[in-house]
Backbone as numpy.savetxt, mean C-alpha at the origin, in Angstrom:
# Nx Ny Nz CAx CAy CAz Cx Cy Cz
12.20 15.02 20.25 11.10 14.59 19.39 11.57 13.51 18.43
12.81 13.67 17.91 13.35 12.69 16.97 13.50 11.32 17.65
13.95 11.32 18.92 14.09 10.05 19.64 12.73 9.42 19.90
11.73 10.25 20.20 10.38 9.72 20.39 9.88 9.05 19.11
10.05 9.74 17.98 9.60 9.19 16.69 10.31 7.90 16.38
11.63 7.86 16.62 12.39 6.64 16.36 11.91 5.52 17.28
11.67 5.85 18.56 11.19 4.85 19.52 9.82 4.32 19.13
8.94 5.23 18.69 7.61 4.82 18.24 7.71 3.87 17.05
8.57 4.22 16.10 8.74 3.39 14.90 9.27 2.02 15.27
10.23 1.95 16.16 10.78 0.66 16.58 9.74 -0.16 17.33
8.99 0.49 18.23 7.96 -0.22 18.97 6.87 -0.73 18.03
6.44 0.12 17.09 5.43 -0.28 16.13 5.93 -1.45 15.28
7.14 -1.33 14.80 7.71 -2.39 13.97 7.80 -3.70 14.73
8.23 -3.65 15.98 8.33 -4.86 16.78 6.97 -5.48 17.04
5.99 -4.66 17.36 4.65 -5.17 17.61 4.03 -5.76 16.35
4.23 -5.09 15.22 3.69 -5.61 13.97 4.38 -6.90 13.58
5.67 -7.01 13.88 6.40 -8.25 13.59 5.81 -9.40 14.41
5.45 -9.14 15.66 4.84 -10.18 16.48 3.50 -10.63 15.91
2.76 -9.69 15.30 1.46 -10.02 14.74 1.57 -10.63 13.35
2.77 -10.67 12.76 2.94 -11.12 11.38 2.48 -12.55 11.17
2.55 -13.35 12.20 2.16 -14.75 12.06 0.65 -14.93 12.04
-0.10 -13.87 12.20 -1.55 -13.95 12.27 -2.19 -13.34 11.03
-2.23 -14.06 9.90 -2.85 -13.48 8.71 -4.34 -13.26 8.93
-4.86 -12.24 8.28 -6.28 -11.91 8.37 -6.86 -11.89 6.97
-8.18 -11.88 6.89 -8.86 -11.84 5.59 -9.18 -10.39 5.24
-8.99 -10.02 3.99 -9.32 -8.66 3.55 -10.82 -8.46 3.61
-11.23 -7.28 4.04 -12.65 -6.99 4.18 -13.34 -6.88 2.82
-12.72 -6.17 1.88 -13.31 -6.09 0.55 -12.88 -7.32 -0.23
-13.78 -7.88 -0.96 -13.52 -9.16 -1.62 -13.36 -9.02 -3.13
-12.76 -10.03 -3.71 -12.60 -10.09 -5.16 -13.98 -9.95 -5.81
-14.05 -9.12 -6.84 -15.29 -8.88 -7.56 -16.04 -7.64 -7.11
-15.76 -7.17 -5.89 -16.40 -5.95 -5.41 -15.83 -4.74 -6.14
-16.60 -3.67 -6.16 -16.16 -2.40 -6.74 -15.25 -1.69 -5.73
-14.08 -1.27 -6.18 -13.14 -0.56 -5.31 -13.62 0.87 -5.11
-13.69 1.33 -3.89 -14.09 2.72 -3.65 -13.08 3.70 -4.25
-13.56 4.73 -4.91 -12.70 5.74 -5.50 -12.17 6.64 -4.40
-10.99 7.20 -4.63 -10.41 8.15 -3.67 -9.37 9.02 -4.38
-9.12 10.15 -3.76 -8.02 11.02 -4.15 -7.29 11.39 -2.87
-5.97 11.24 -2.88 -5.15 11.54 -1.70 -3.92 12.35 -2.09
-3.37 13.04 -1.11 -2.09 13.72 -1.27 -1.01 12.63 -1.21
-0.17 12.58 -2.23 0.86 11.55 -2.32 2.20 12.21 -2.60
3.23 11.36 -2.67 4.56 11.83 -3.04 5.22 10.76 -3.90
5.99 11.22 -4.85 6.79 10.34 -5.71 8.17 10.97 -5.79
9.19 10.21 -5.38 10.54 10.76 -5.38 10.69 11.97 -4.49
9.89 12.03 -3.43 9.96 13.14 -2.49 9.15 14.35 -2.89
8.54 14.34 -4.06 7.76 15.48 -4.54 6.28 15.22 -4.39
5.58 16.17 -3.79 4.14 16.02 -3.57 3.38 16.03 -4.88
2.30 15.26 -4.89 1.43 15.15 -6.06 0.08 14.62 -5.61
-0.98 14.91 -6.33 -2.26 14.28 -6.01 -2.29 12.88 -6.63
-2.95 11.95 -5.97 -3.16 10.63 -6.56 -4.65 10.36 -6.59
-5.18 10.08 -7.78 -6.59 9.77 -7.98 -6.70 8.35 -8.50
-7.42 7.50 -7.78 -7.61 6.13 -8.24 -8.29 6.13 -9.60
-9.31 6.94 -9.76 -10.05 7.00 -11.03 -9.12 7.32 -12.20
-8.24 8.30 -12.02 -7.31 8.67 -13.08 -6.30 7.56 -13.36
-5.78 6.93 -12.31 -4.79 5.86 -12.48 -5.39 4.66 -13.21
-6.66 4.36 -12.95 -7.31 3.21 -13.60 -7.48 3.42 -15.10
-7.43 4.66 -15.56 -7.52 4.92 -17.00 -6.29 4.39 -17.73
-5.18 4.21 -17.02 -3.93 3.74 -17.62 -3.80 2.22 -17.58
-4.57 1.56 -16.68 -4.48 0.11 -16.53 -4.76 -0.27 -15.09
-4.46 -1.52 -14.72 -4.71 -1.97 -13.35 -3.92 -1.15 -12.33
-4.43 -1.11 -11.12 -3.76 -0.43 -10.02 -3.49 -1.42 -8.91
-2.24 -1.44 -8.46 -1.86 -2.21 -7.28 -1.88 -1.22 -6.12
-2.88 -1.36 -5.27 -3.08 -0.49 -4.12 -2.68 -1.29 -2.89
-1.58 -0.86 -2.26 -1.20 -1.59 -1.06 -1.19 -0.65 0.13
-1.86 -1.11 1.20 -1.91 -0.38 2.45 -0.81 -0.92 3.36
-0.16 -0.01 4.08 0.85 -0.44 5.05 0.71 0.41 6.31
1.09 -0.15 7.48 0.85 0.55 8.74 1.58 1.87 8.92
2.91 1.90 8.73 3.65 3.14 9.00 5.00 3.13 8.30
5.35 4.27 7.73 6.63 4.42 7.04 7.79 4.24 8.01
8.87 3.69 7.48 10.13 3.51 8.20 10.06 2.51 9.34
9.08 1.62 9.34 9.08 0.50 10.26 9.65 -0.70 9.50
10.17 -1.71 10.19 10.88 -2.78 9.50 10.09 -3.48 8.39
8.88 -3.93 8.68 8.08 -4.63 7.67 7.68 -3.75 6.52
7.36 -2.50 6.81 6.94 -1.57 5.76 8.11 -1.19 4.86
9.30 -1.13 5.44 10.49 -0.85 4.65 10.81 -2.02 3.73
10.72 -3.24 4.25 10.94 -4.44 3.42 9.96 -4.46 2.26
8.69 -4.20 2.56 7.66 -4.22 1.52 7.90 -3.13 0.47
8.28 -1.93 0.91 8.55 -0.84 -0.02 9.73 -1.19 -0.93
10.78 -1.76 -0.36 11.94 -2.17 -1.19 11.52 -3.20 -2.22
10.71 -4.17 -1.81 10.27 -5.22 -2.74 9.39 -4.67 -3.85
8.46 -3.78 -3.50 7.63 -3.16 -4.54 8.50 -2.30 -5.46
9.49 -1.61 -4.92 10.39 -0.80 -5.76 11.13 -1.69 -6.75
11.61 -2.84 -6.29 12.33 -3.76 -7.17 11.42 -4.31 -8.27
10.13 -4.45 -7.97 9.18 -5.04 -8.93 8.47 -3.99 -9.79
8.68 -2.72 -9.52 7.94 -1.66 -10.23 8.12 -1.74 -11.74
9.31 -2.01 -12.21 9.51 -2.11 -13.67 8.66 -3.23 -14.26
8.53 -4.35 -13.54 7.68 -5.45 -14.01 6.21 -5.02 -14.06
5.76 -4.29 -13.05 4.39 -3.78 -13.05 4.20 -2.78 -14.19
5.18 -1.90 -14.39 5.08 -0.90 -15.46 4.97 -1.55 -16.83
5.70 -2.64 -17.07 5.64 -3.34 -18.36 4.24 -3.89 -18.62
3.50 -4.14 -17.54 2.13 -4.64 -17.65 1.11 -3.49 -17.59
1.60 -2.25 -17.66 0.77 -1.04 -17.61 -0.02 -0.95 -16.31
0.58 -1.39 -15.22 -0.04 -1.33 -13.91 0.64 -0.24 -13.08
-0.15 0.47 -12.29 0.34 1.52 -11.40 0.39 0.98 -9.98
1.50 1.22 -9.29 1.64 0.84 -7.88 1.47 2.10 -7.03
0.67 1.99 -5.96 0.50 3.08 -5.01 0.45 2.48 -3.60
1.29 3.00 -2.72 1.25 2.62 -1.31 0.47 3.67 -0.54
-0.31 3.23 0.44 -1.12 4.15 1.24 -0.91 3.81 2.72
-0.65 4.85 3.52 -0.49 4.64 4.95 -1.24 5.68 5.77
-1.75 5.23 6.90 -2.36 6.14 7.87 -1.37 6.45 8.99
-0.24 5.77 8.99 0.77 5.98 10.04 1.80 7.01 9.62
2.30 7.76 10.53 3.29 8.85 10.36 3.24 9.50 8.98
2.09 10.06 8.67 1.84 10.62 7.34 2.73 11.82 7.02
3.34 12.41 8.04 4.25 13.53 7.82 5.57 13.09 7.18
5.79 11.77 7.06 7.04 11.26 6.51 6.87 10.58 5.16
5.70 10.74 4.55 5.40 10.08 3.27 6.36 10.52 2.17
6.64 11.80 2.06 7.52 12.29 0.99 8.92 11.70 1.14
9.43 11.70 2.35 10.76 11.13 2.61 10.77 9.62 2.31
9.72 8.92 2.74 9.63 7.47 2.52 9.59 7.15 1.02
8.88 7.99 0.24 8.79 7.75 -1.21 10.15 7.85 -1.88
10.98 8.71 -1.35 12.32 8.90 -1.93 13.30 7.84 -1.45
13.34 7.63 -0.13 14.35 6.76 0.46 14.01 5.28 0.30
12.85 4.86 0.77 12.53 3.43 0.81 11.82 2.94 -0.46
11.03 3.81 -1.09 10.37 3.42 -2.34 11.28 3.69 -3.54
12.42 4.27 -3.26 13.49 4.48 -4.23 13.04 5.23 -5.48
12.15 6.20 -5.29 11.66 7.03 -6.39 10.91 6.23 -7.46
10.47 5.02 -7.15 9.87 4.13 -8.16 8.35 4.23 -8.24
7.69 4.52 -7.12 6.23 4.57 -7.11 5.77 5.55 -6.05
4.54 5.99 -6.17 3.98 6.98 -5.25 3.51 6.34 -3.95
3.56 7.14 -2.91 3.05 6.76 -1.59 2.12 7.87 -1.15
0.96 7.50 -0.63 -0.04 8.49 -0.23 -0.29 8.48 1.27
-0.59 9.65 1.78 -0.95 9.83 3.19 -2.46 9.69 3.33
-2.88 8.92 4.32 -4.29 8.69 4.60 -4.62 9.26 5.98
-4.79 10.59 6.07 -5.06 11.19 7.38 -6.29 10.58 8.04
-6.13 10.27 9.30 -7.21 9.70 10.11 -7.72 8.36 9.57
-6.95 7.70 8.71 -7.28 6.38 8.18 -8.66 6.35 7.51
-9.04 7.44 6.86 -10.36 7.52 6.23 -10.50 6.58 5.03
-9.45 6.47 4.22 -9.51 5.57 3.06 -9.40 4.13 3.55
-8.55 3.89 4.54 -8.47 2.55 5.14 -9.84 2.13 5.67
-10.60 3.06 6.23 -11.94 2.75 6.74 -12.87 2.35 5.60
-12.82 3.10 4.49 -13.67 2.80 3.34 -13.34 1.41 2.79
-12.06 1.05 2.85 -11.63 -0.27 2.38 -11.72 -1.33 3.48
-12.25 -0.92 4.66 -12.42 -1.81 5.82 -11.09 -2.48 6.16
-10.08 -1.63 6.29 -8.72 -2.10 6.39 -7.97 -1.33 7.48
-8.45 -1.42 8.72 -7.83 -0.68 9.81 -7.39 -1.61 10.93
-6.34 -1.17 11.64 -5.91 -1.82 12.87 -5.71 -0.74 13.92
-5.79 -1.13 15.17 -5.55 -0.23 16.29 -4.19 -0.55 16.89
-3.39 0.50 17.13 -2.09 0.30 17.76 -1.79 1.51 18.63
-1.58 1.26 19.91 -1.23 2.34 20.83 -2.21 3.48 20.82
-3.51 3.18 20.69 -4.53 4.21 20.68 -4.67 4.93 19.35
-3.94 4.48 18.35 -4.01 5.11 17.02 -4.63 4.13 16.03
-5.33 4.68 15.05 -5.88 3.87 13.97 -4.91 3.92 12.81
-4.47 2.75 12.39 -3.53 2.62 11.28 -4.14 1.77 10.19
-3.53 1.81 9.02 -3.95 0.93 7.93 -3.27 -0.43 8.12
-4.02 -1.49 7.90 -3.48 -2.84 7.99 -2.70 -3.13 6.71
-1.86 -4.15 6.74 -1.08 -4.52 5.56 -1.96 -5.35 4.62
-2.53 -4.69 3.64 -3.42 -5.33 2.67 -3.07 -4.84 1.28
-3.02 -5.77 0.34 -2.78 -5.41 -1.07 -4.02 -5.74 -1.88
-4.37 -4.79 -2.74 -5.46 -4.98 -3.69 -4.91 -4.80 -5.09
-5.41 -5.59 -6.03 -5.20 -5.31 -7.44 -6.57 -4.97 -7.99
-6.65 -3.81 -8.63 -7.93 -3.30 -9.11 -7.87 -3.18 -10.63
-8.84 -3.79 -11.31 -8.92 -3.74 -12.77 -9.36 -2.35 -13.21
-9.09 -1.99 -14.46 -9.49 -0.67 -14.96 -10.99 -0.38 -14.83
-11.82 -1.42 -14.76 -13.26 -1.20 -14.57 -13.62 -0.97 -13.10
-12.61 -0.97 -12.22 -12.84 -0.72 -10.80 -13.11 -1.95 -9.97
-13.17 -3.12 -10.58 -13.42 -4.35 -9.83 -12.13 -4.86 -9.19
-12.26 -5.37 -7.98 -11.12 -5.91 -7.26 -10.78 -7.30 -7.81
-9.52 -7.45 -8.23 -9.02 -8.72 -8.76 -8.30 -9.54 -7.69
-7.71 -8.85 -6.71 -6.99 -9.50 -5.62 -7.21 -8.69 -4.36
-7.47 -9.37 -3.27 -7.54 -8.78 -1.95 -6.74 -9.70 -1.03
-5.60 -9.23 -0.56 -4.70 -10.07 0.22 -4.23 -9.33 1.46
-4.56 -9.87 2.63 -4.13 -9.29 3.89 -3.25 -10.28 4.62
-2.07 -9.82 4.97 -1.13 -10.60 5.76 -0.14 -9.61 6.33
0.07 -9.63 7.62 0.98 -8.66 8.23 2.43 -8.94 7.87
2.72 -10.11 7.36 4.05 -10.42 6.85 4.12 -9.87 5.43
5.08 -9.01 5.12 5.12 -8.36 3.80 5.60 -9.25 2.66
6.10 -10.42 2.94 6.81 -11.23 1.96 6.02 -11.57 0.69
4.76 -11.93 0.77 4.02 -12.43 -0.39 3.20 -11.37 -1.13
3.12 -10.18 -0.60 2.28 -9.15 -1.22 2.68 -8.84 -2.66
3.95 -8.73 -2.92 4.42 -8.36 -4.25 4.16 -9.50 -5.22
4.51 -10.72 -4.82 4.33 -11.90 -5.67 2.87 -12.08 -6.04
1.99 -12.02 -5.05 0.56 -12.23 -5.31 -0.01 -11.11 -6.19
0.43 -9.87 -5.96 -0.05 -8.74 -6.77 0.41 -8.88 -8.21
1.67 -9.23 -8.41 2.20 -9.38 -9.77 1.50 -10.52 -10.51
1.24 -11.63 -9.81 0.52 -12.75 -10.43 -0.88 -12.32 -10.87
-1.57 -11.54 -10.04 -2.93 -11.09 -10.36 -2.92 -10.16 -11.57
-1.94 -9.26 -11.64 -1.84 -8.34 -12.79 -1.53 -9.13 -14.05
-0.61 -10.08 -13.96 -0.26 -10.91 -15.13 -1.48 -11.69 -15.62
-2.24 -12.26 -14.71 -3.43 -13.03 -15.09 -4.45 -12.13 -15.78
-4.65 -10.93 -15.25 -5.59 -9.99 -15.88 -5.09 -9.60 -17.25
-3.81 -9.28 -17.35 -3.21 -8.86 -18.63 -3.34 -9.96 -19.67
-3.13 -11.22 -19.28 -3.22 -12.35 -20.22 -4.62 -12.44 -20.82
-5.64 -12.09 -20.06 -7.02 -12.13 -20.55 -7.40 -10.89 -21.35
-6.63 -9.81 -21.23 -7.00 -8.54 -21.84 -5.95 -7.98 -22.79
-5.15 -8.86 -23.36 -4.13 -8.40 -24.33 -4.59 -8.55 -25.75
């Protein structure tokens, strides 16, 4: 079973890497109201509930969807968000990663790849990805596409960015939070 899981992760990562050159447009647009949700998440390997409504009470939320834990692009993105978490925290922004892929590994991913810096949530059956109109099909499975949203405390979307290449997600999210903070300080 472990070899199957590793093979699936490698195949998924390779296929997603091939699709990285094909950026797509996010379904939900800037200015729209972000749908509320509560999901089972993990931070530092420990399970916890994550409520968008509750997180927005503290400040902006960086909600990033990724296809599957422990795949190459998702690992790169998690490392980059982990490195930037202190910068987001200084701006009173909460980072949350959400995946519909291999949800049984979310706790481990939060500890190992997210480096205990931010929570990662499991999206069983890609239900939240569907509400955000952010799904892809891979090998007969529905996964969350690589999309980052920055959501203001009033629930309005400030940034909607979809690109299967993880490189710009952190930069664009941080710029959007900084711009919002500059107007609301």
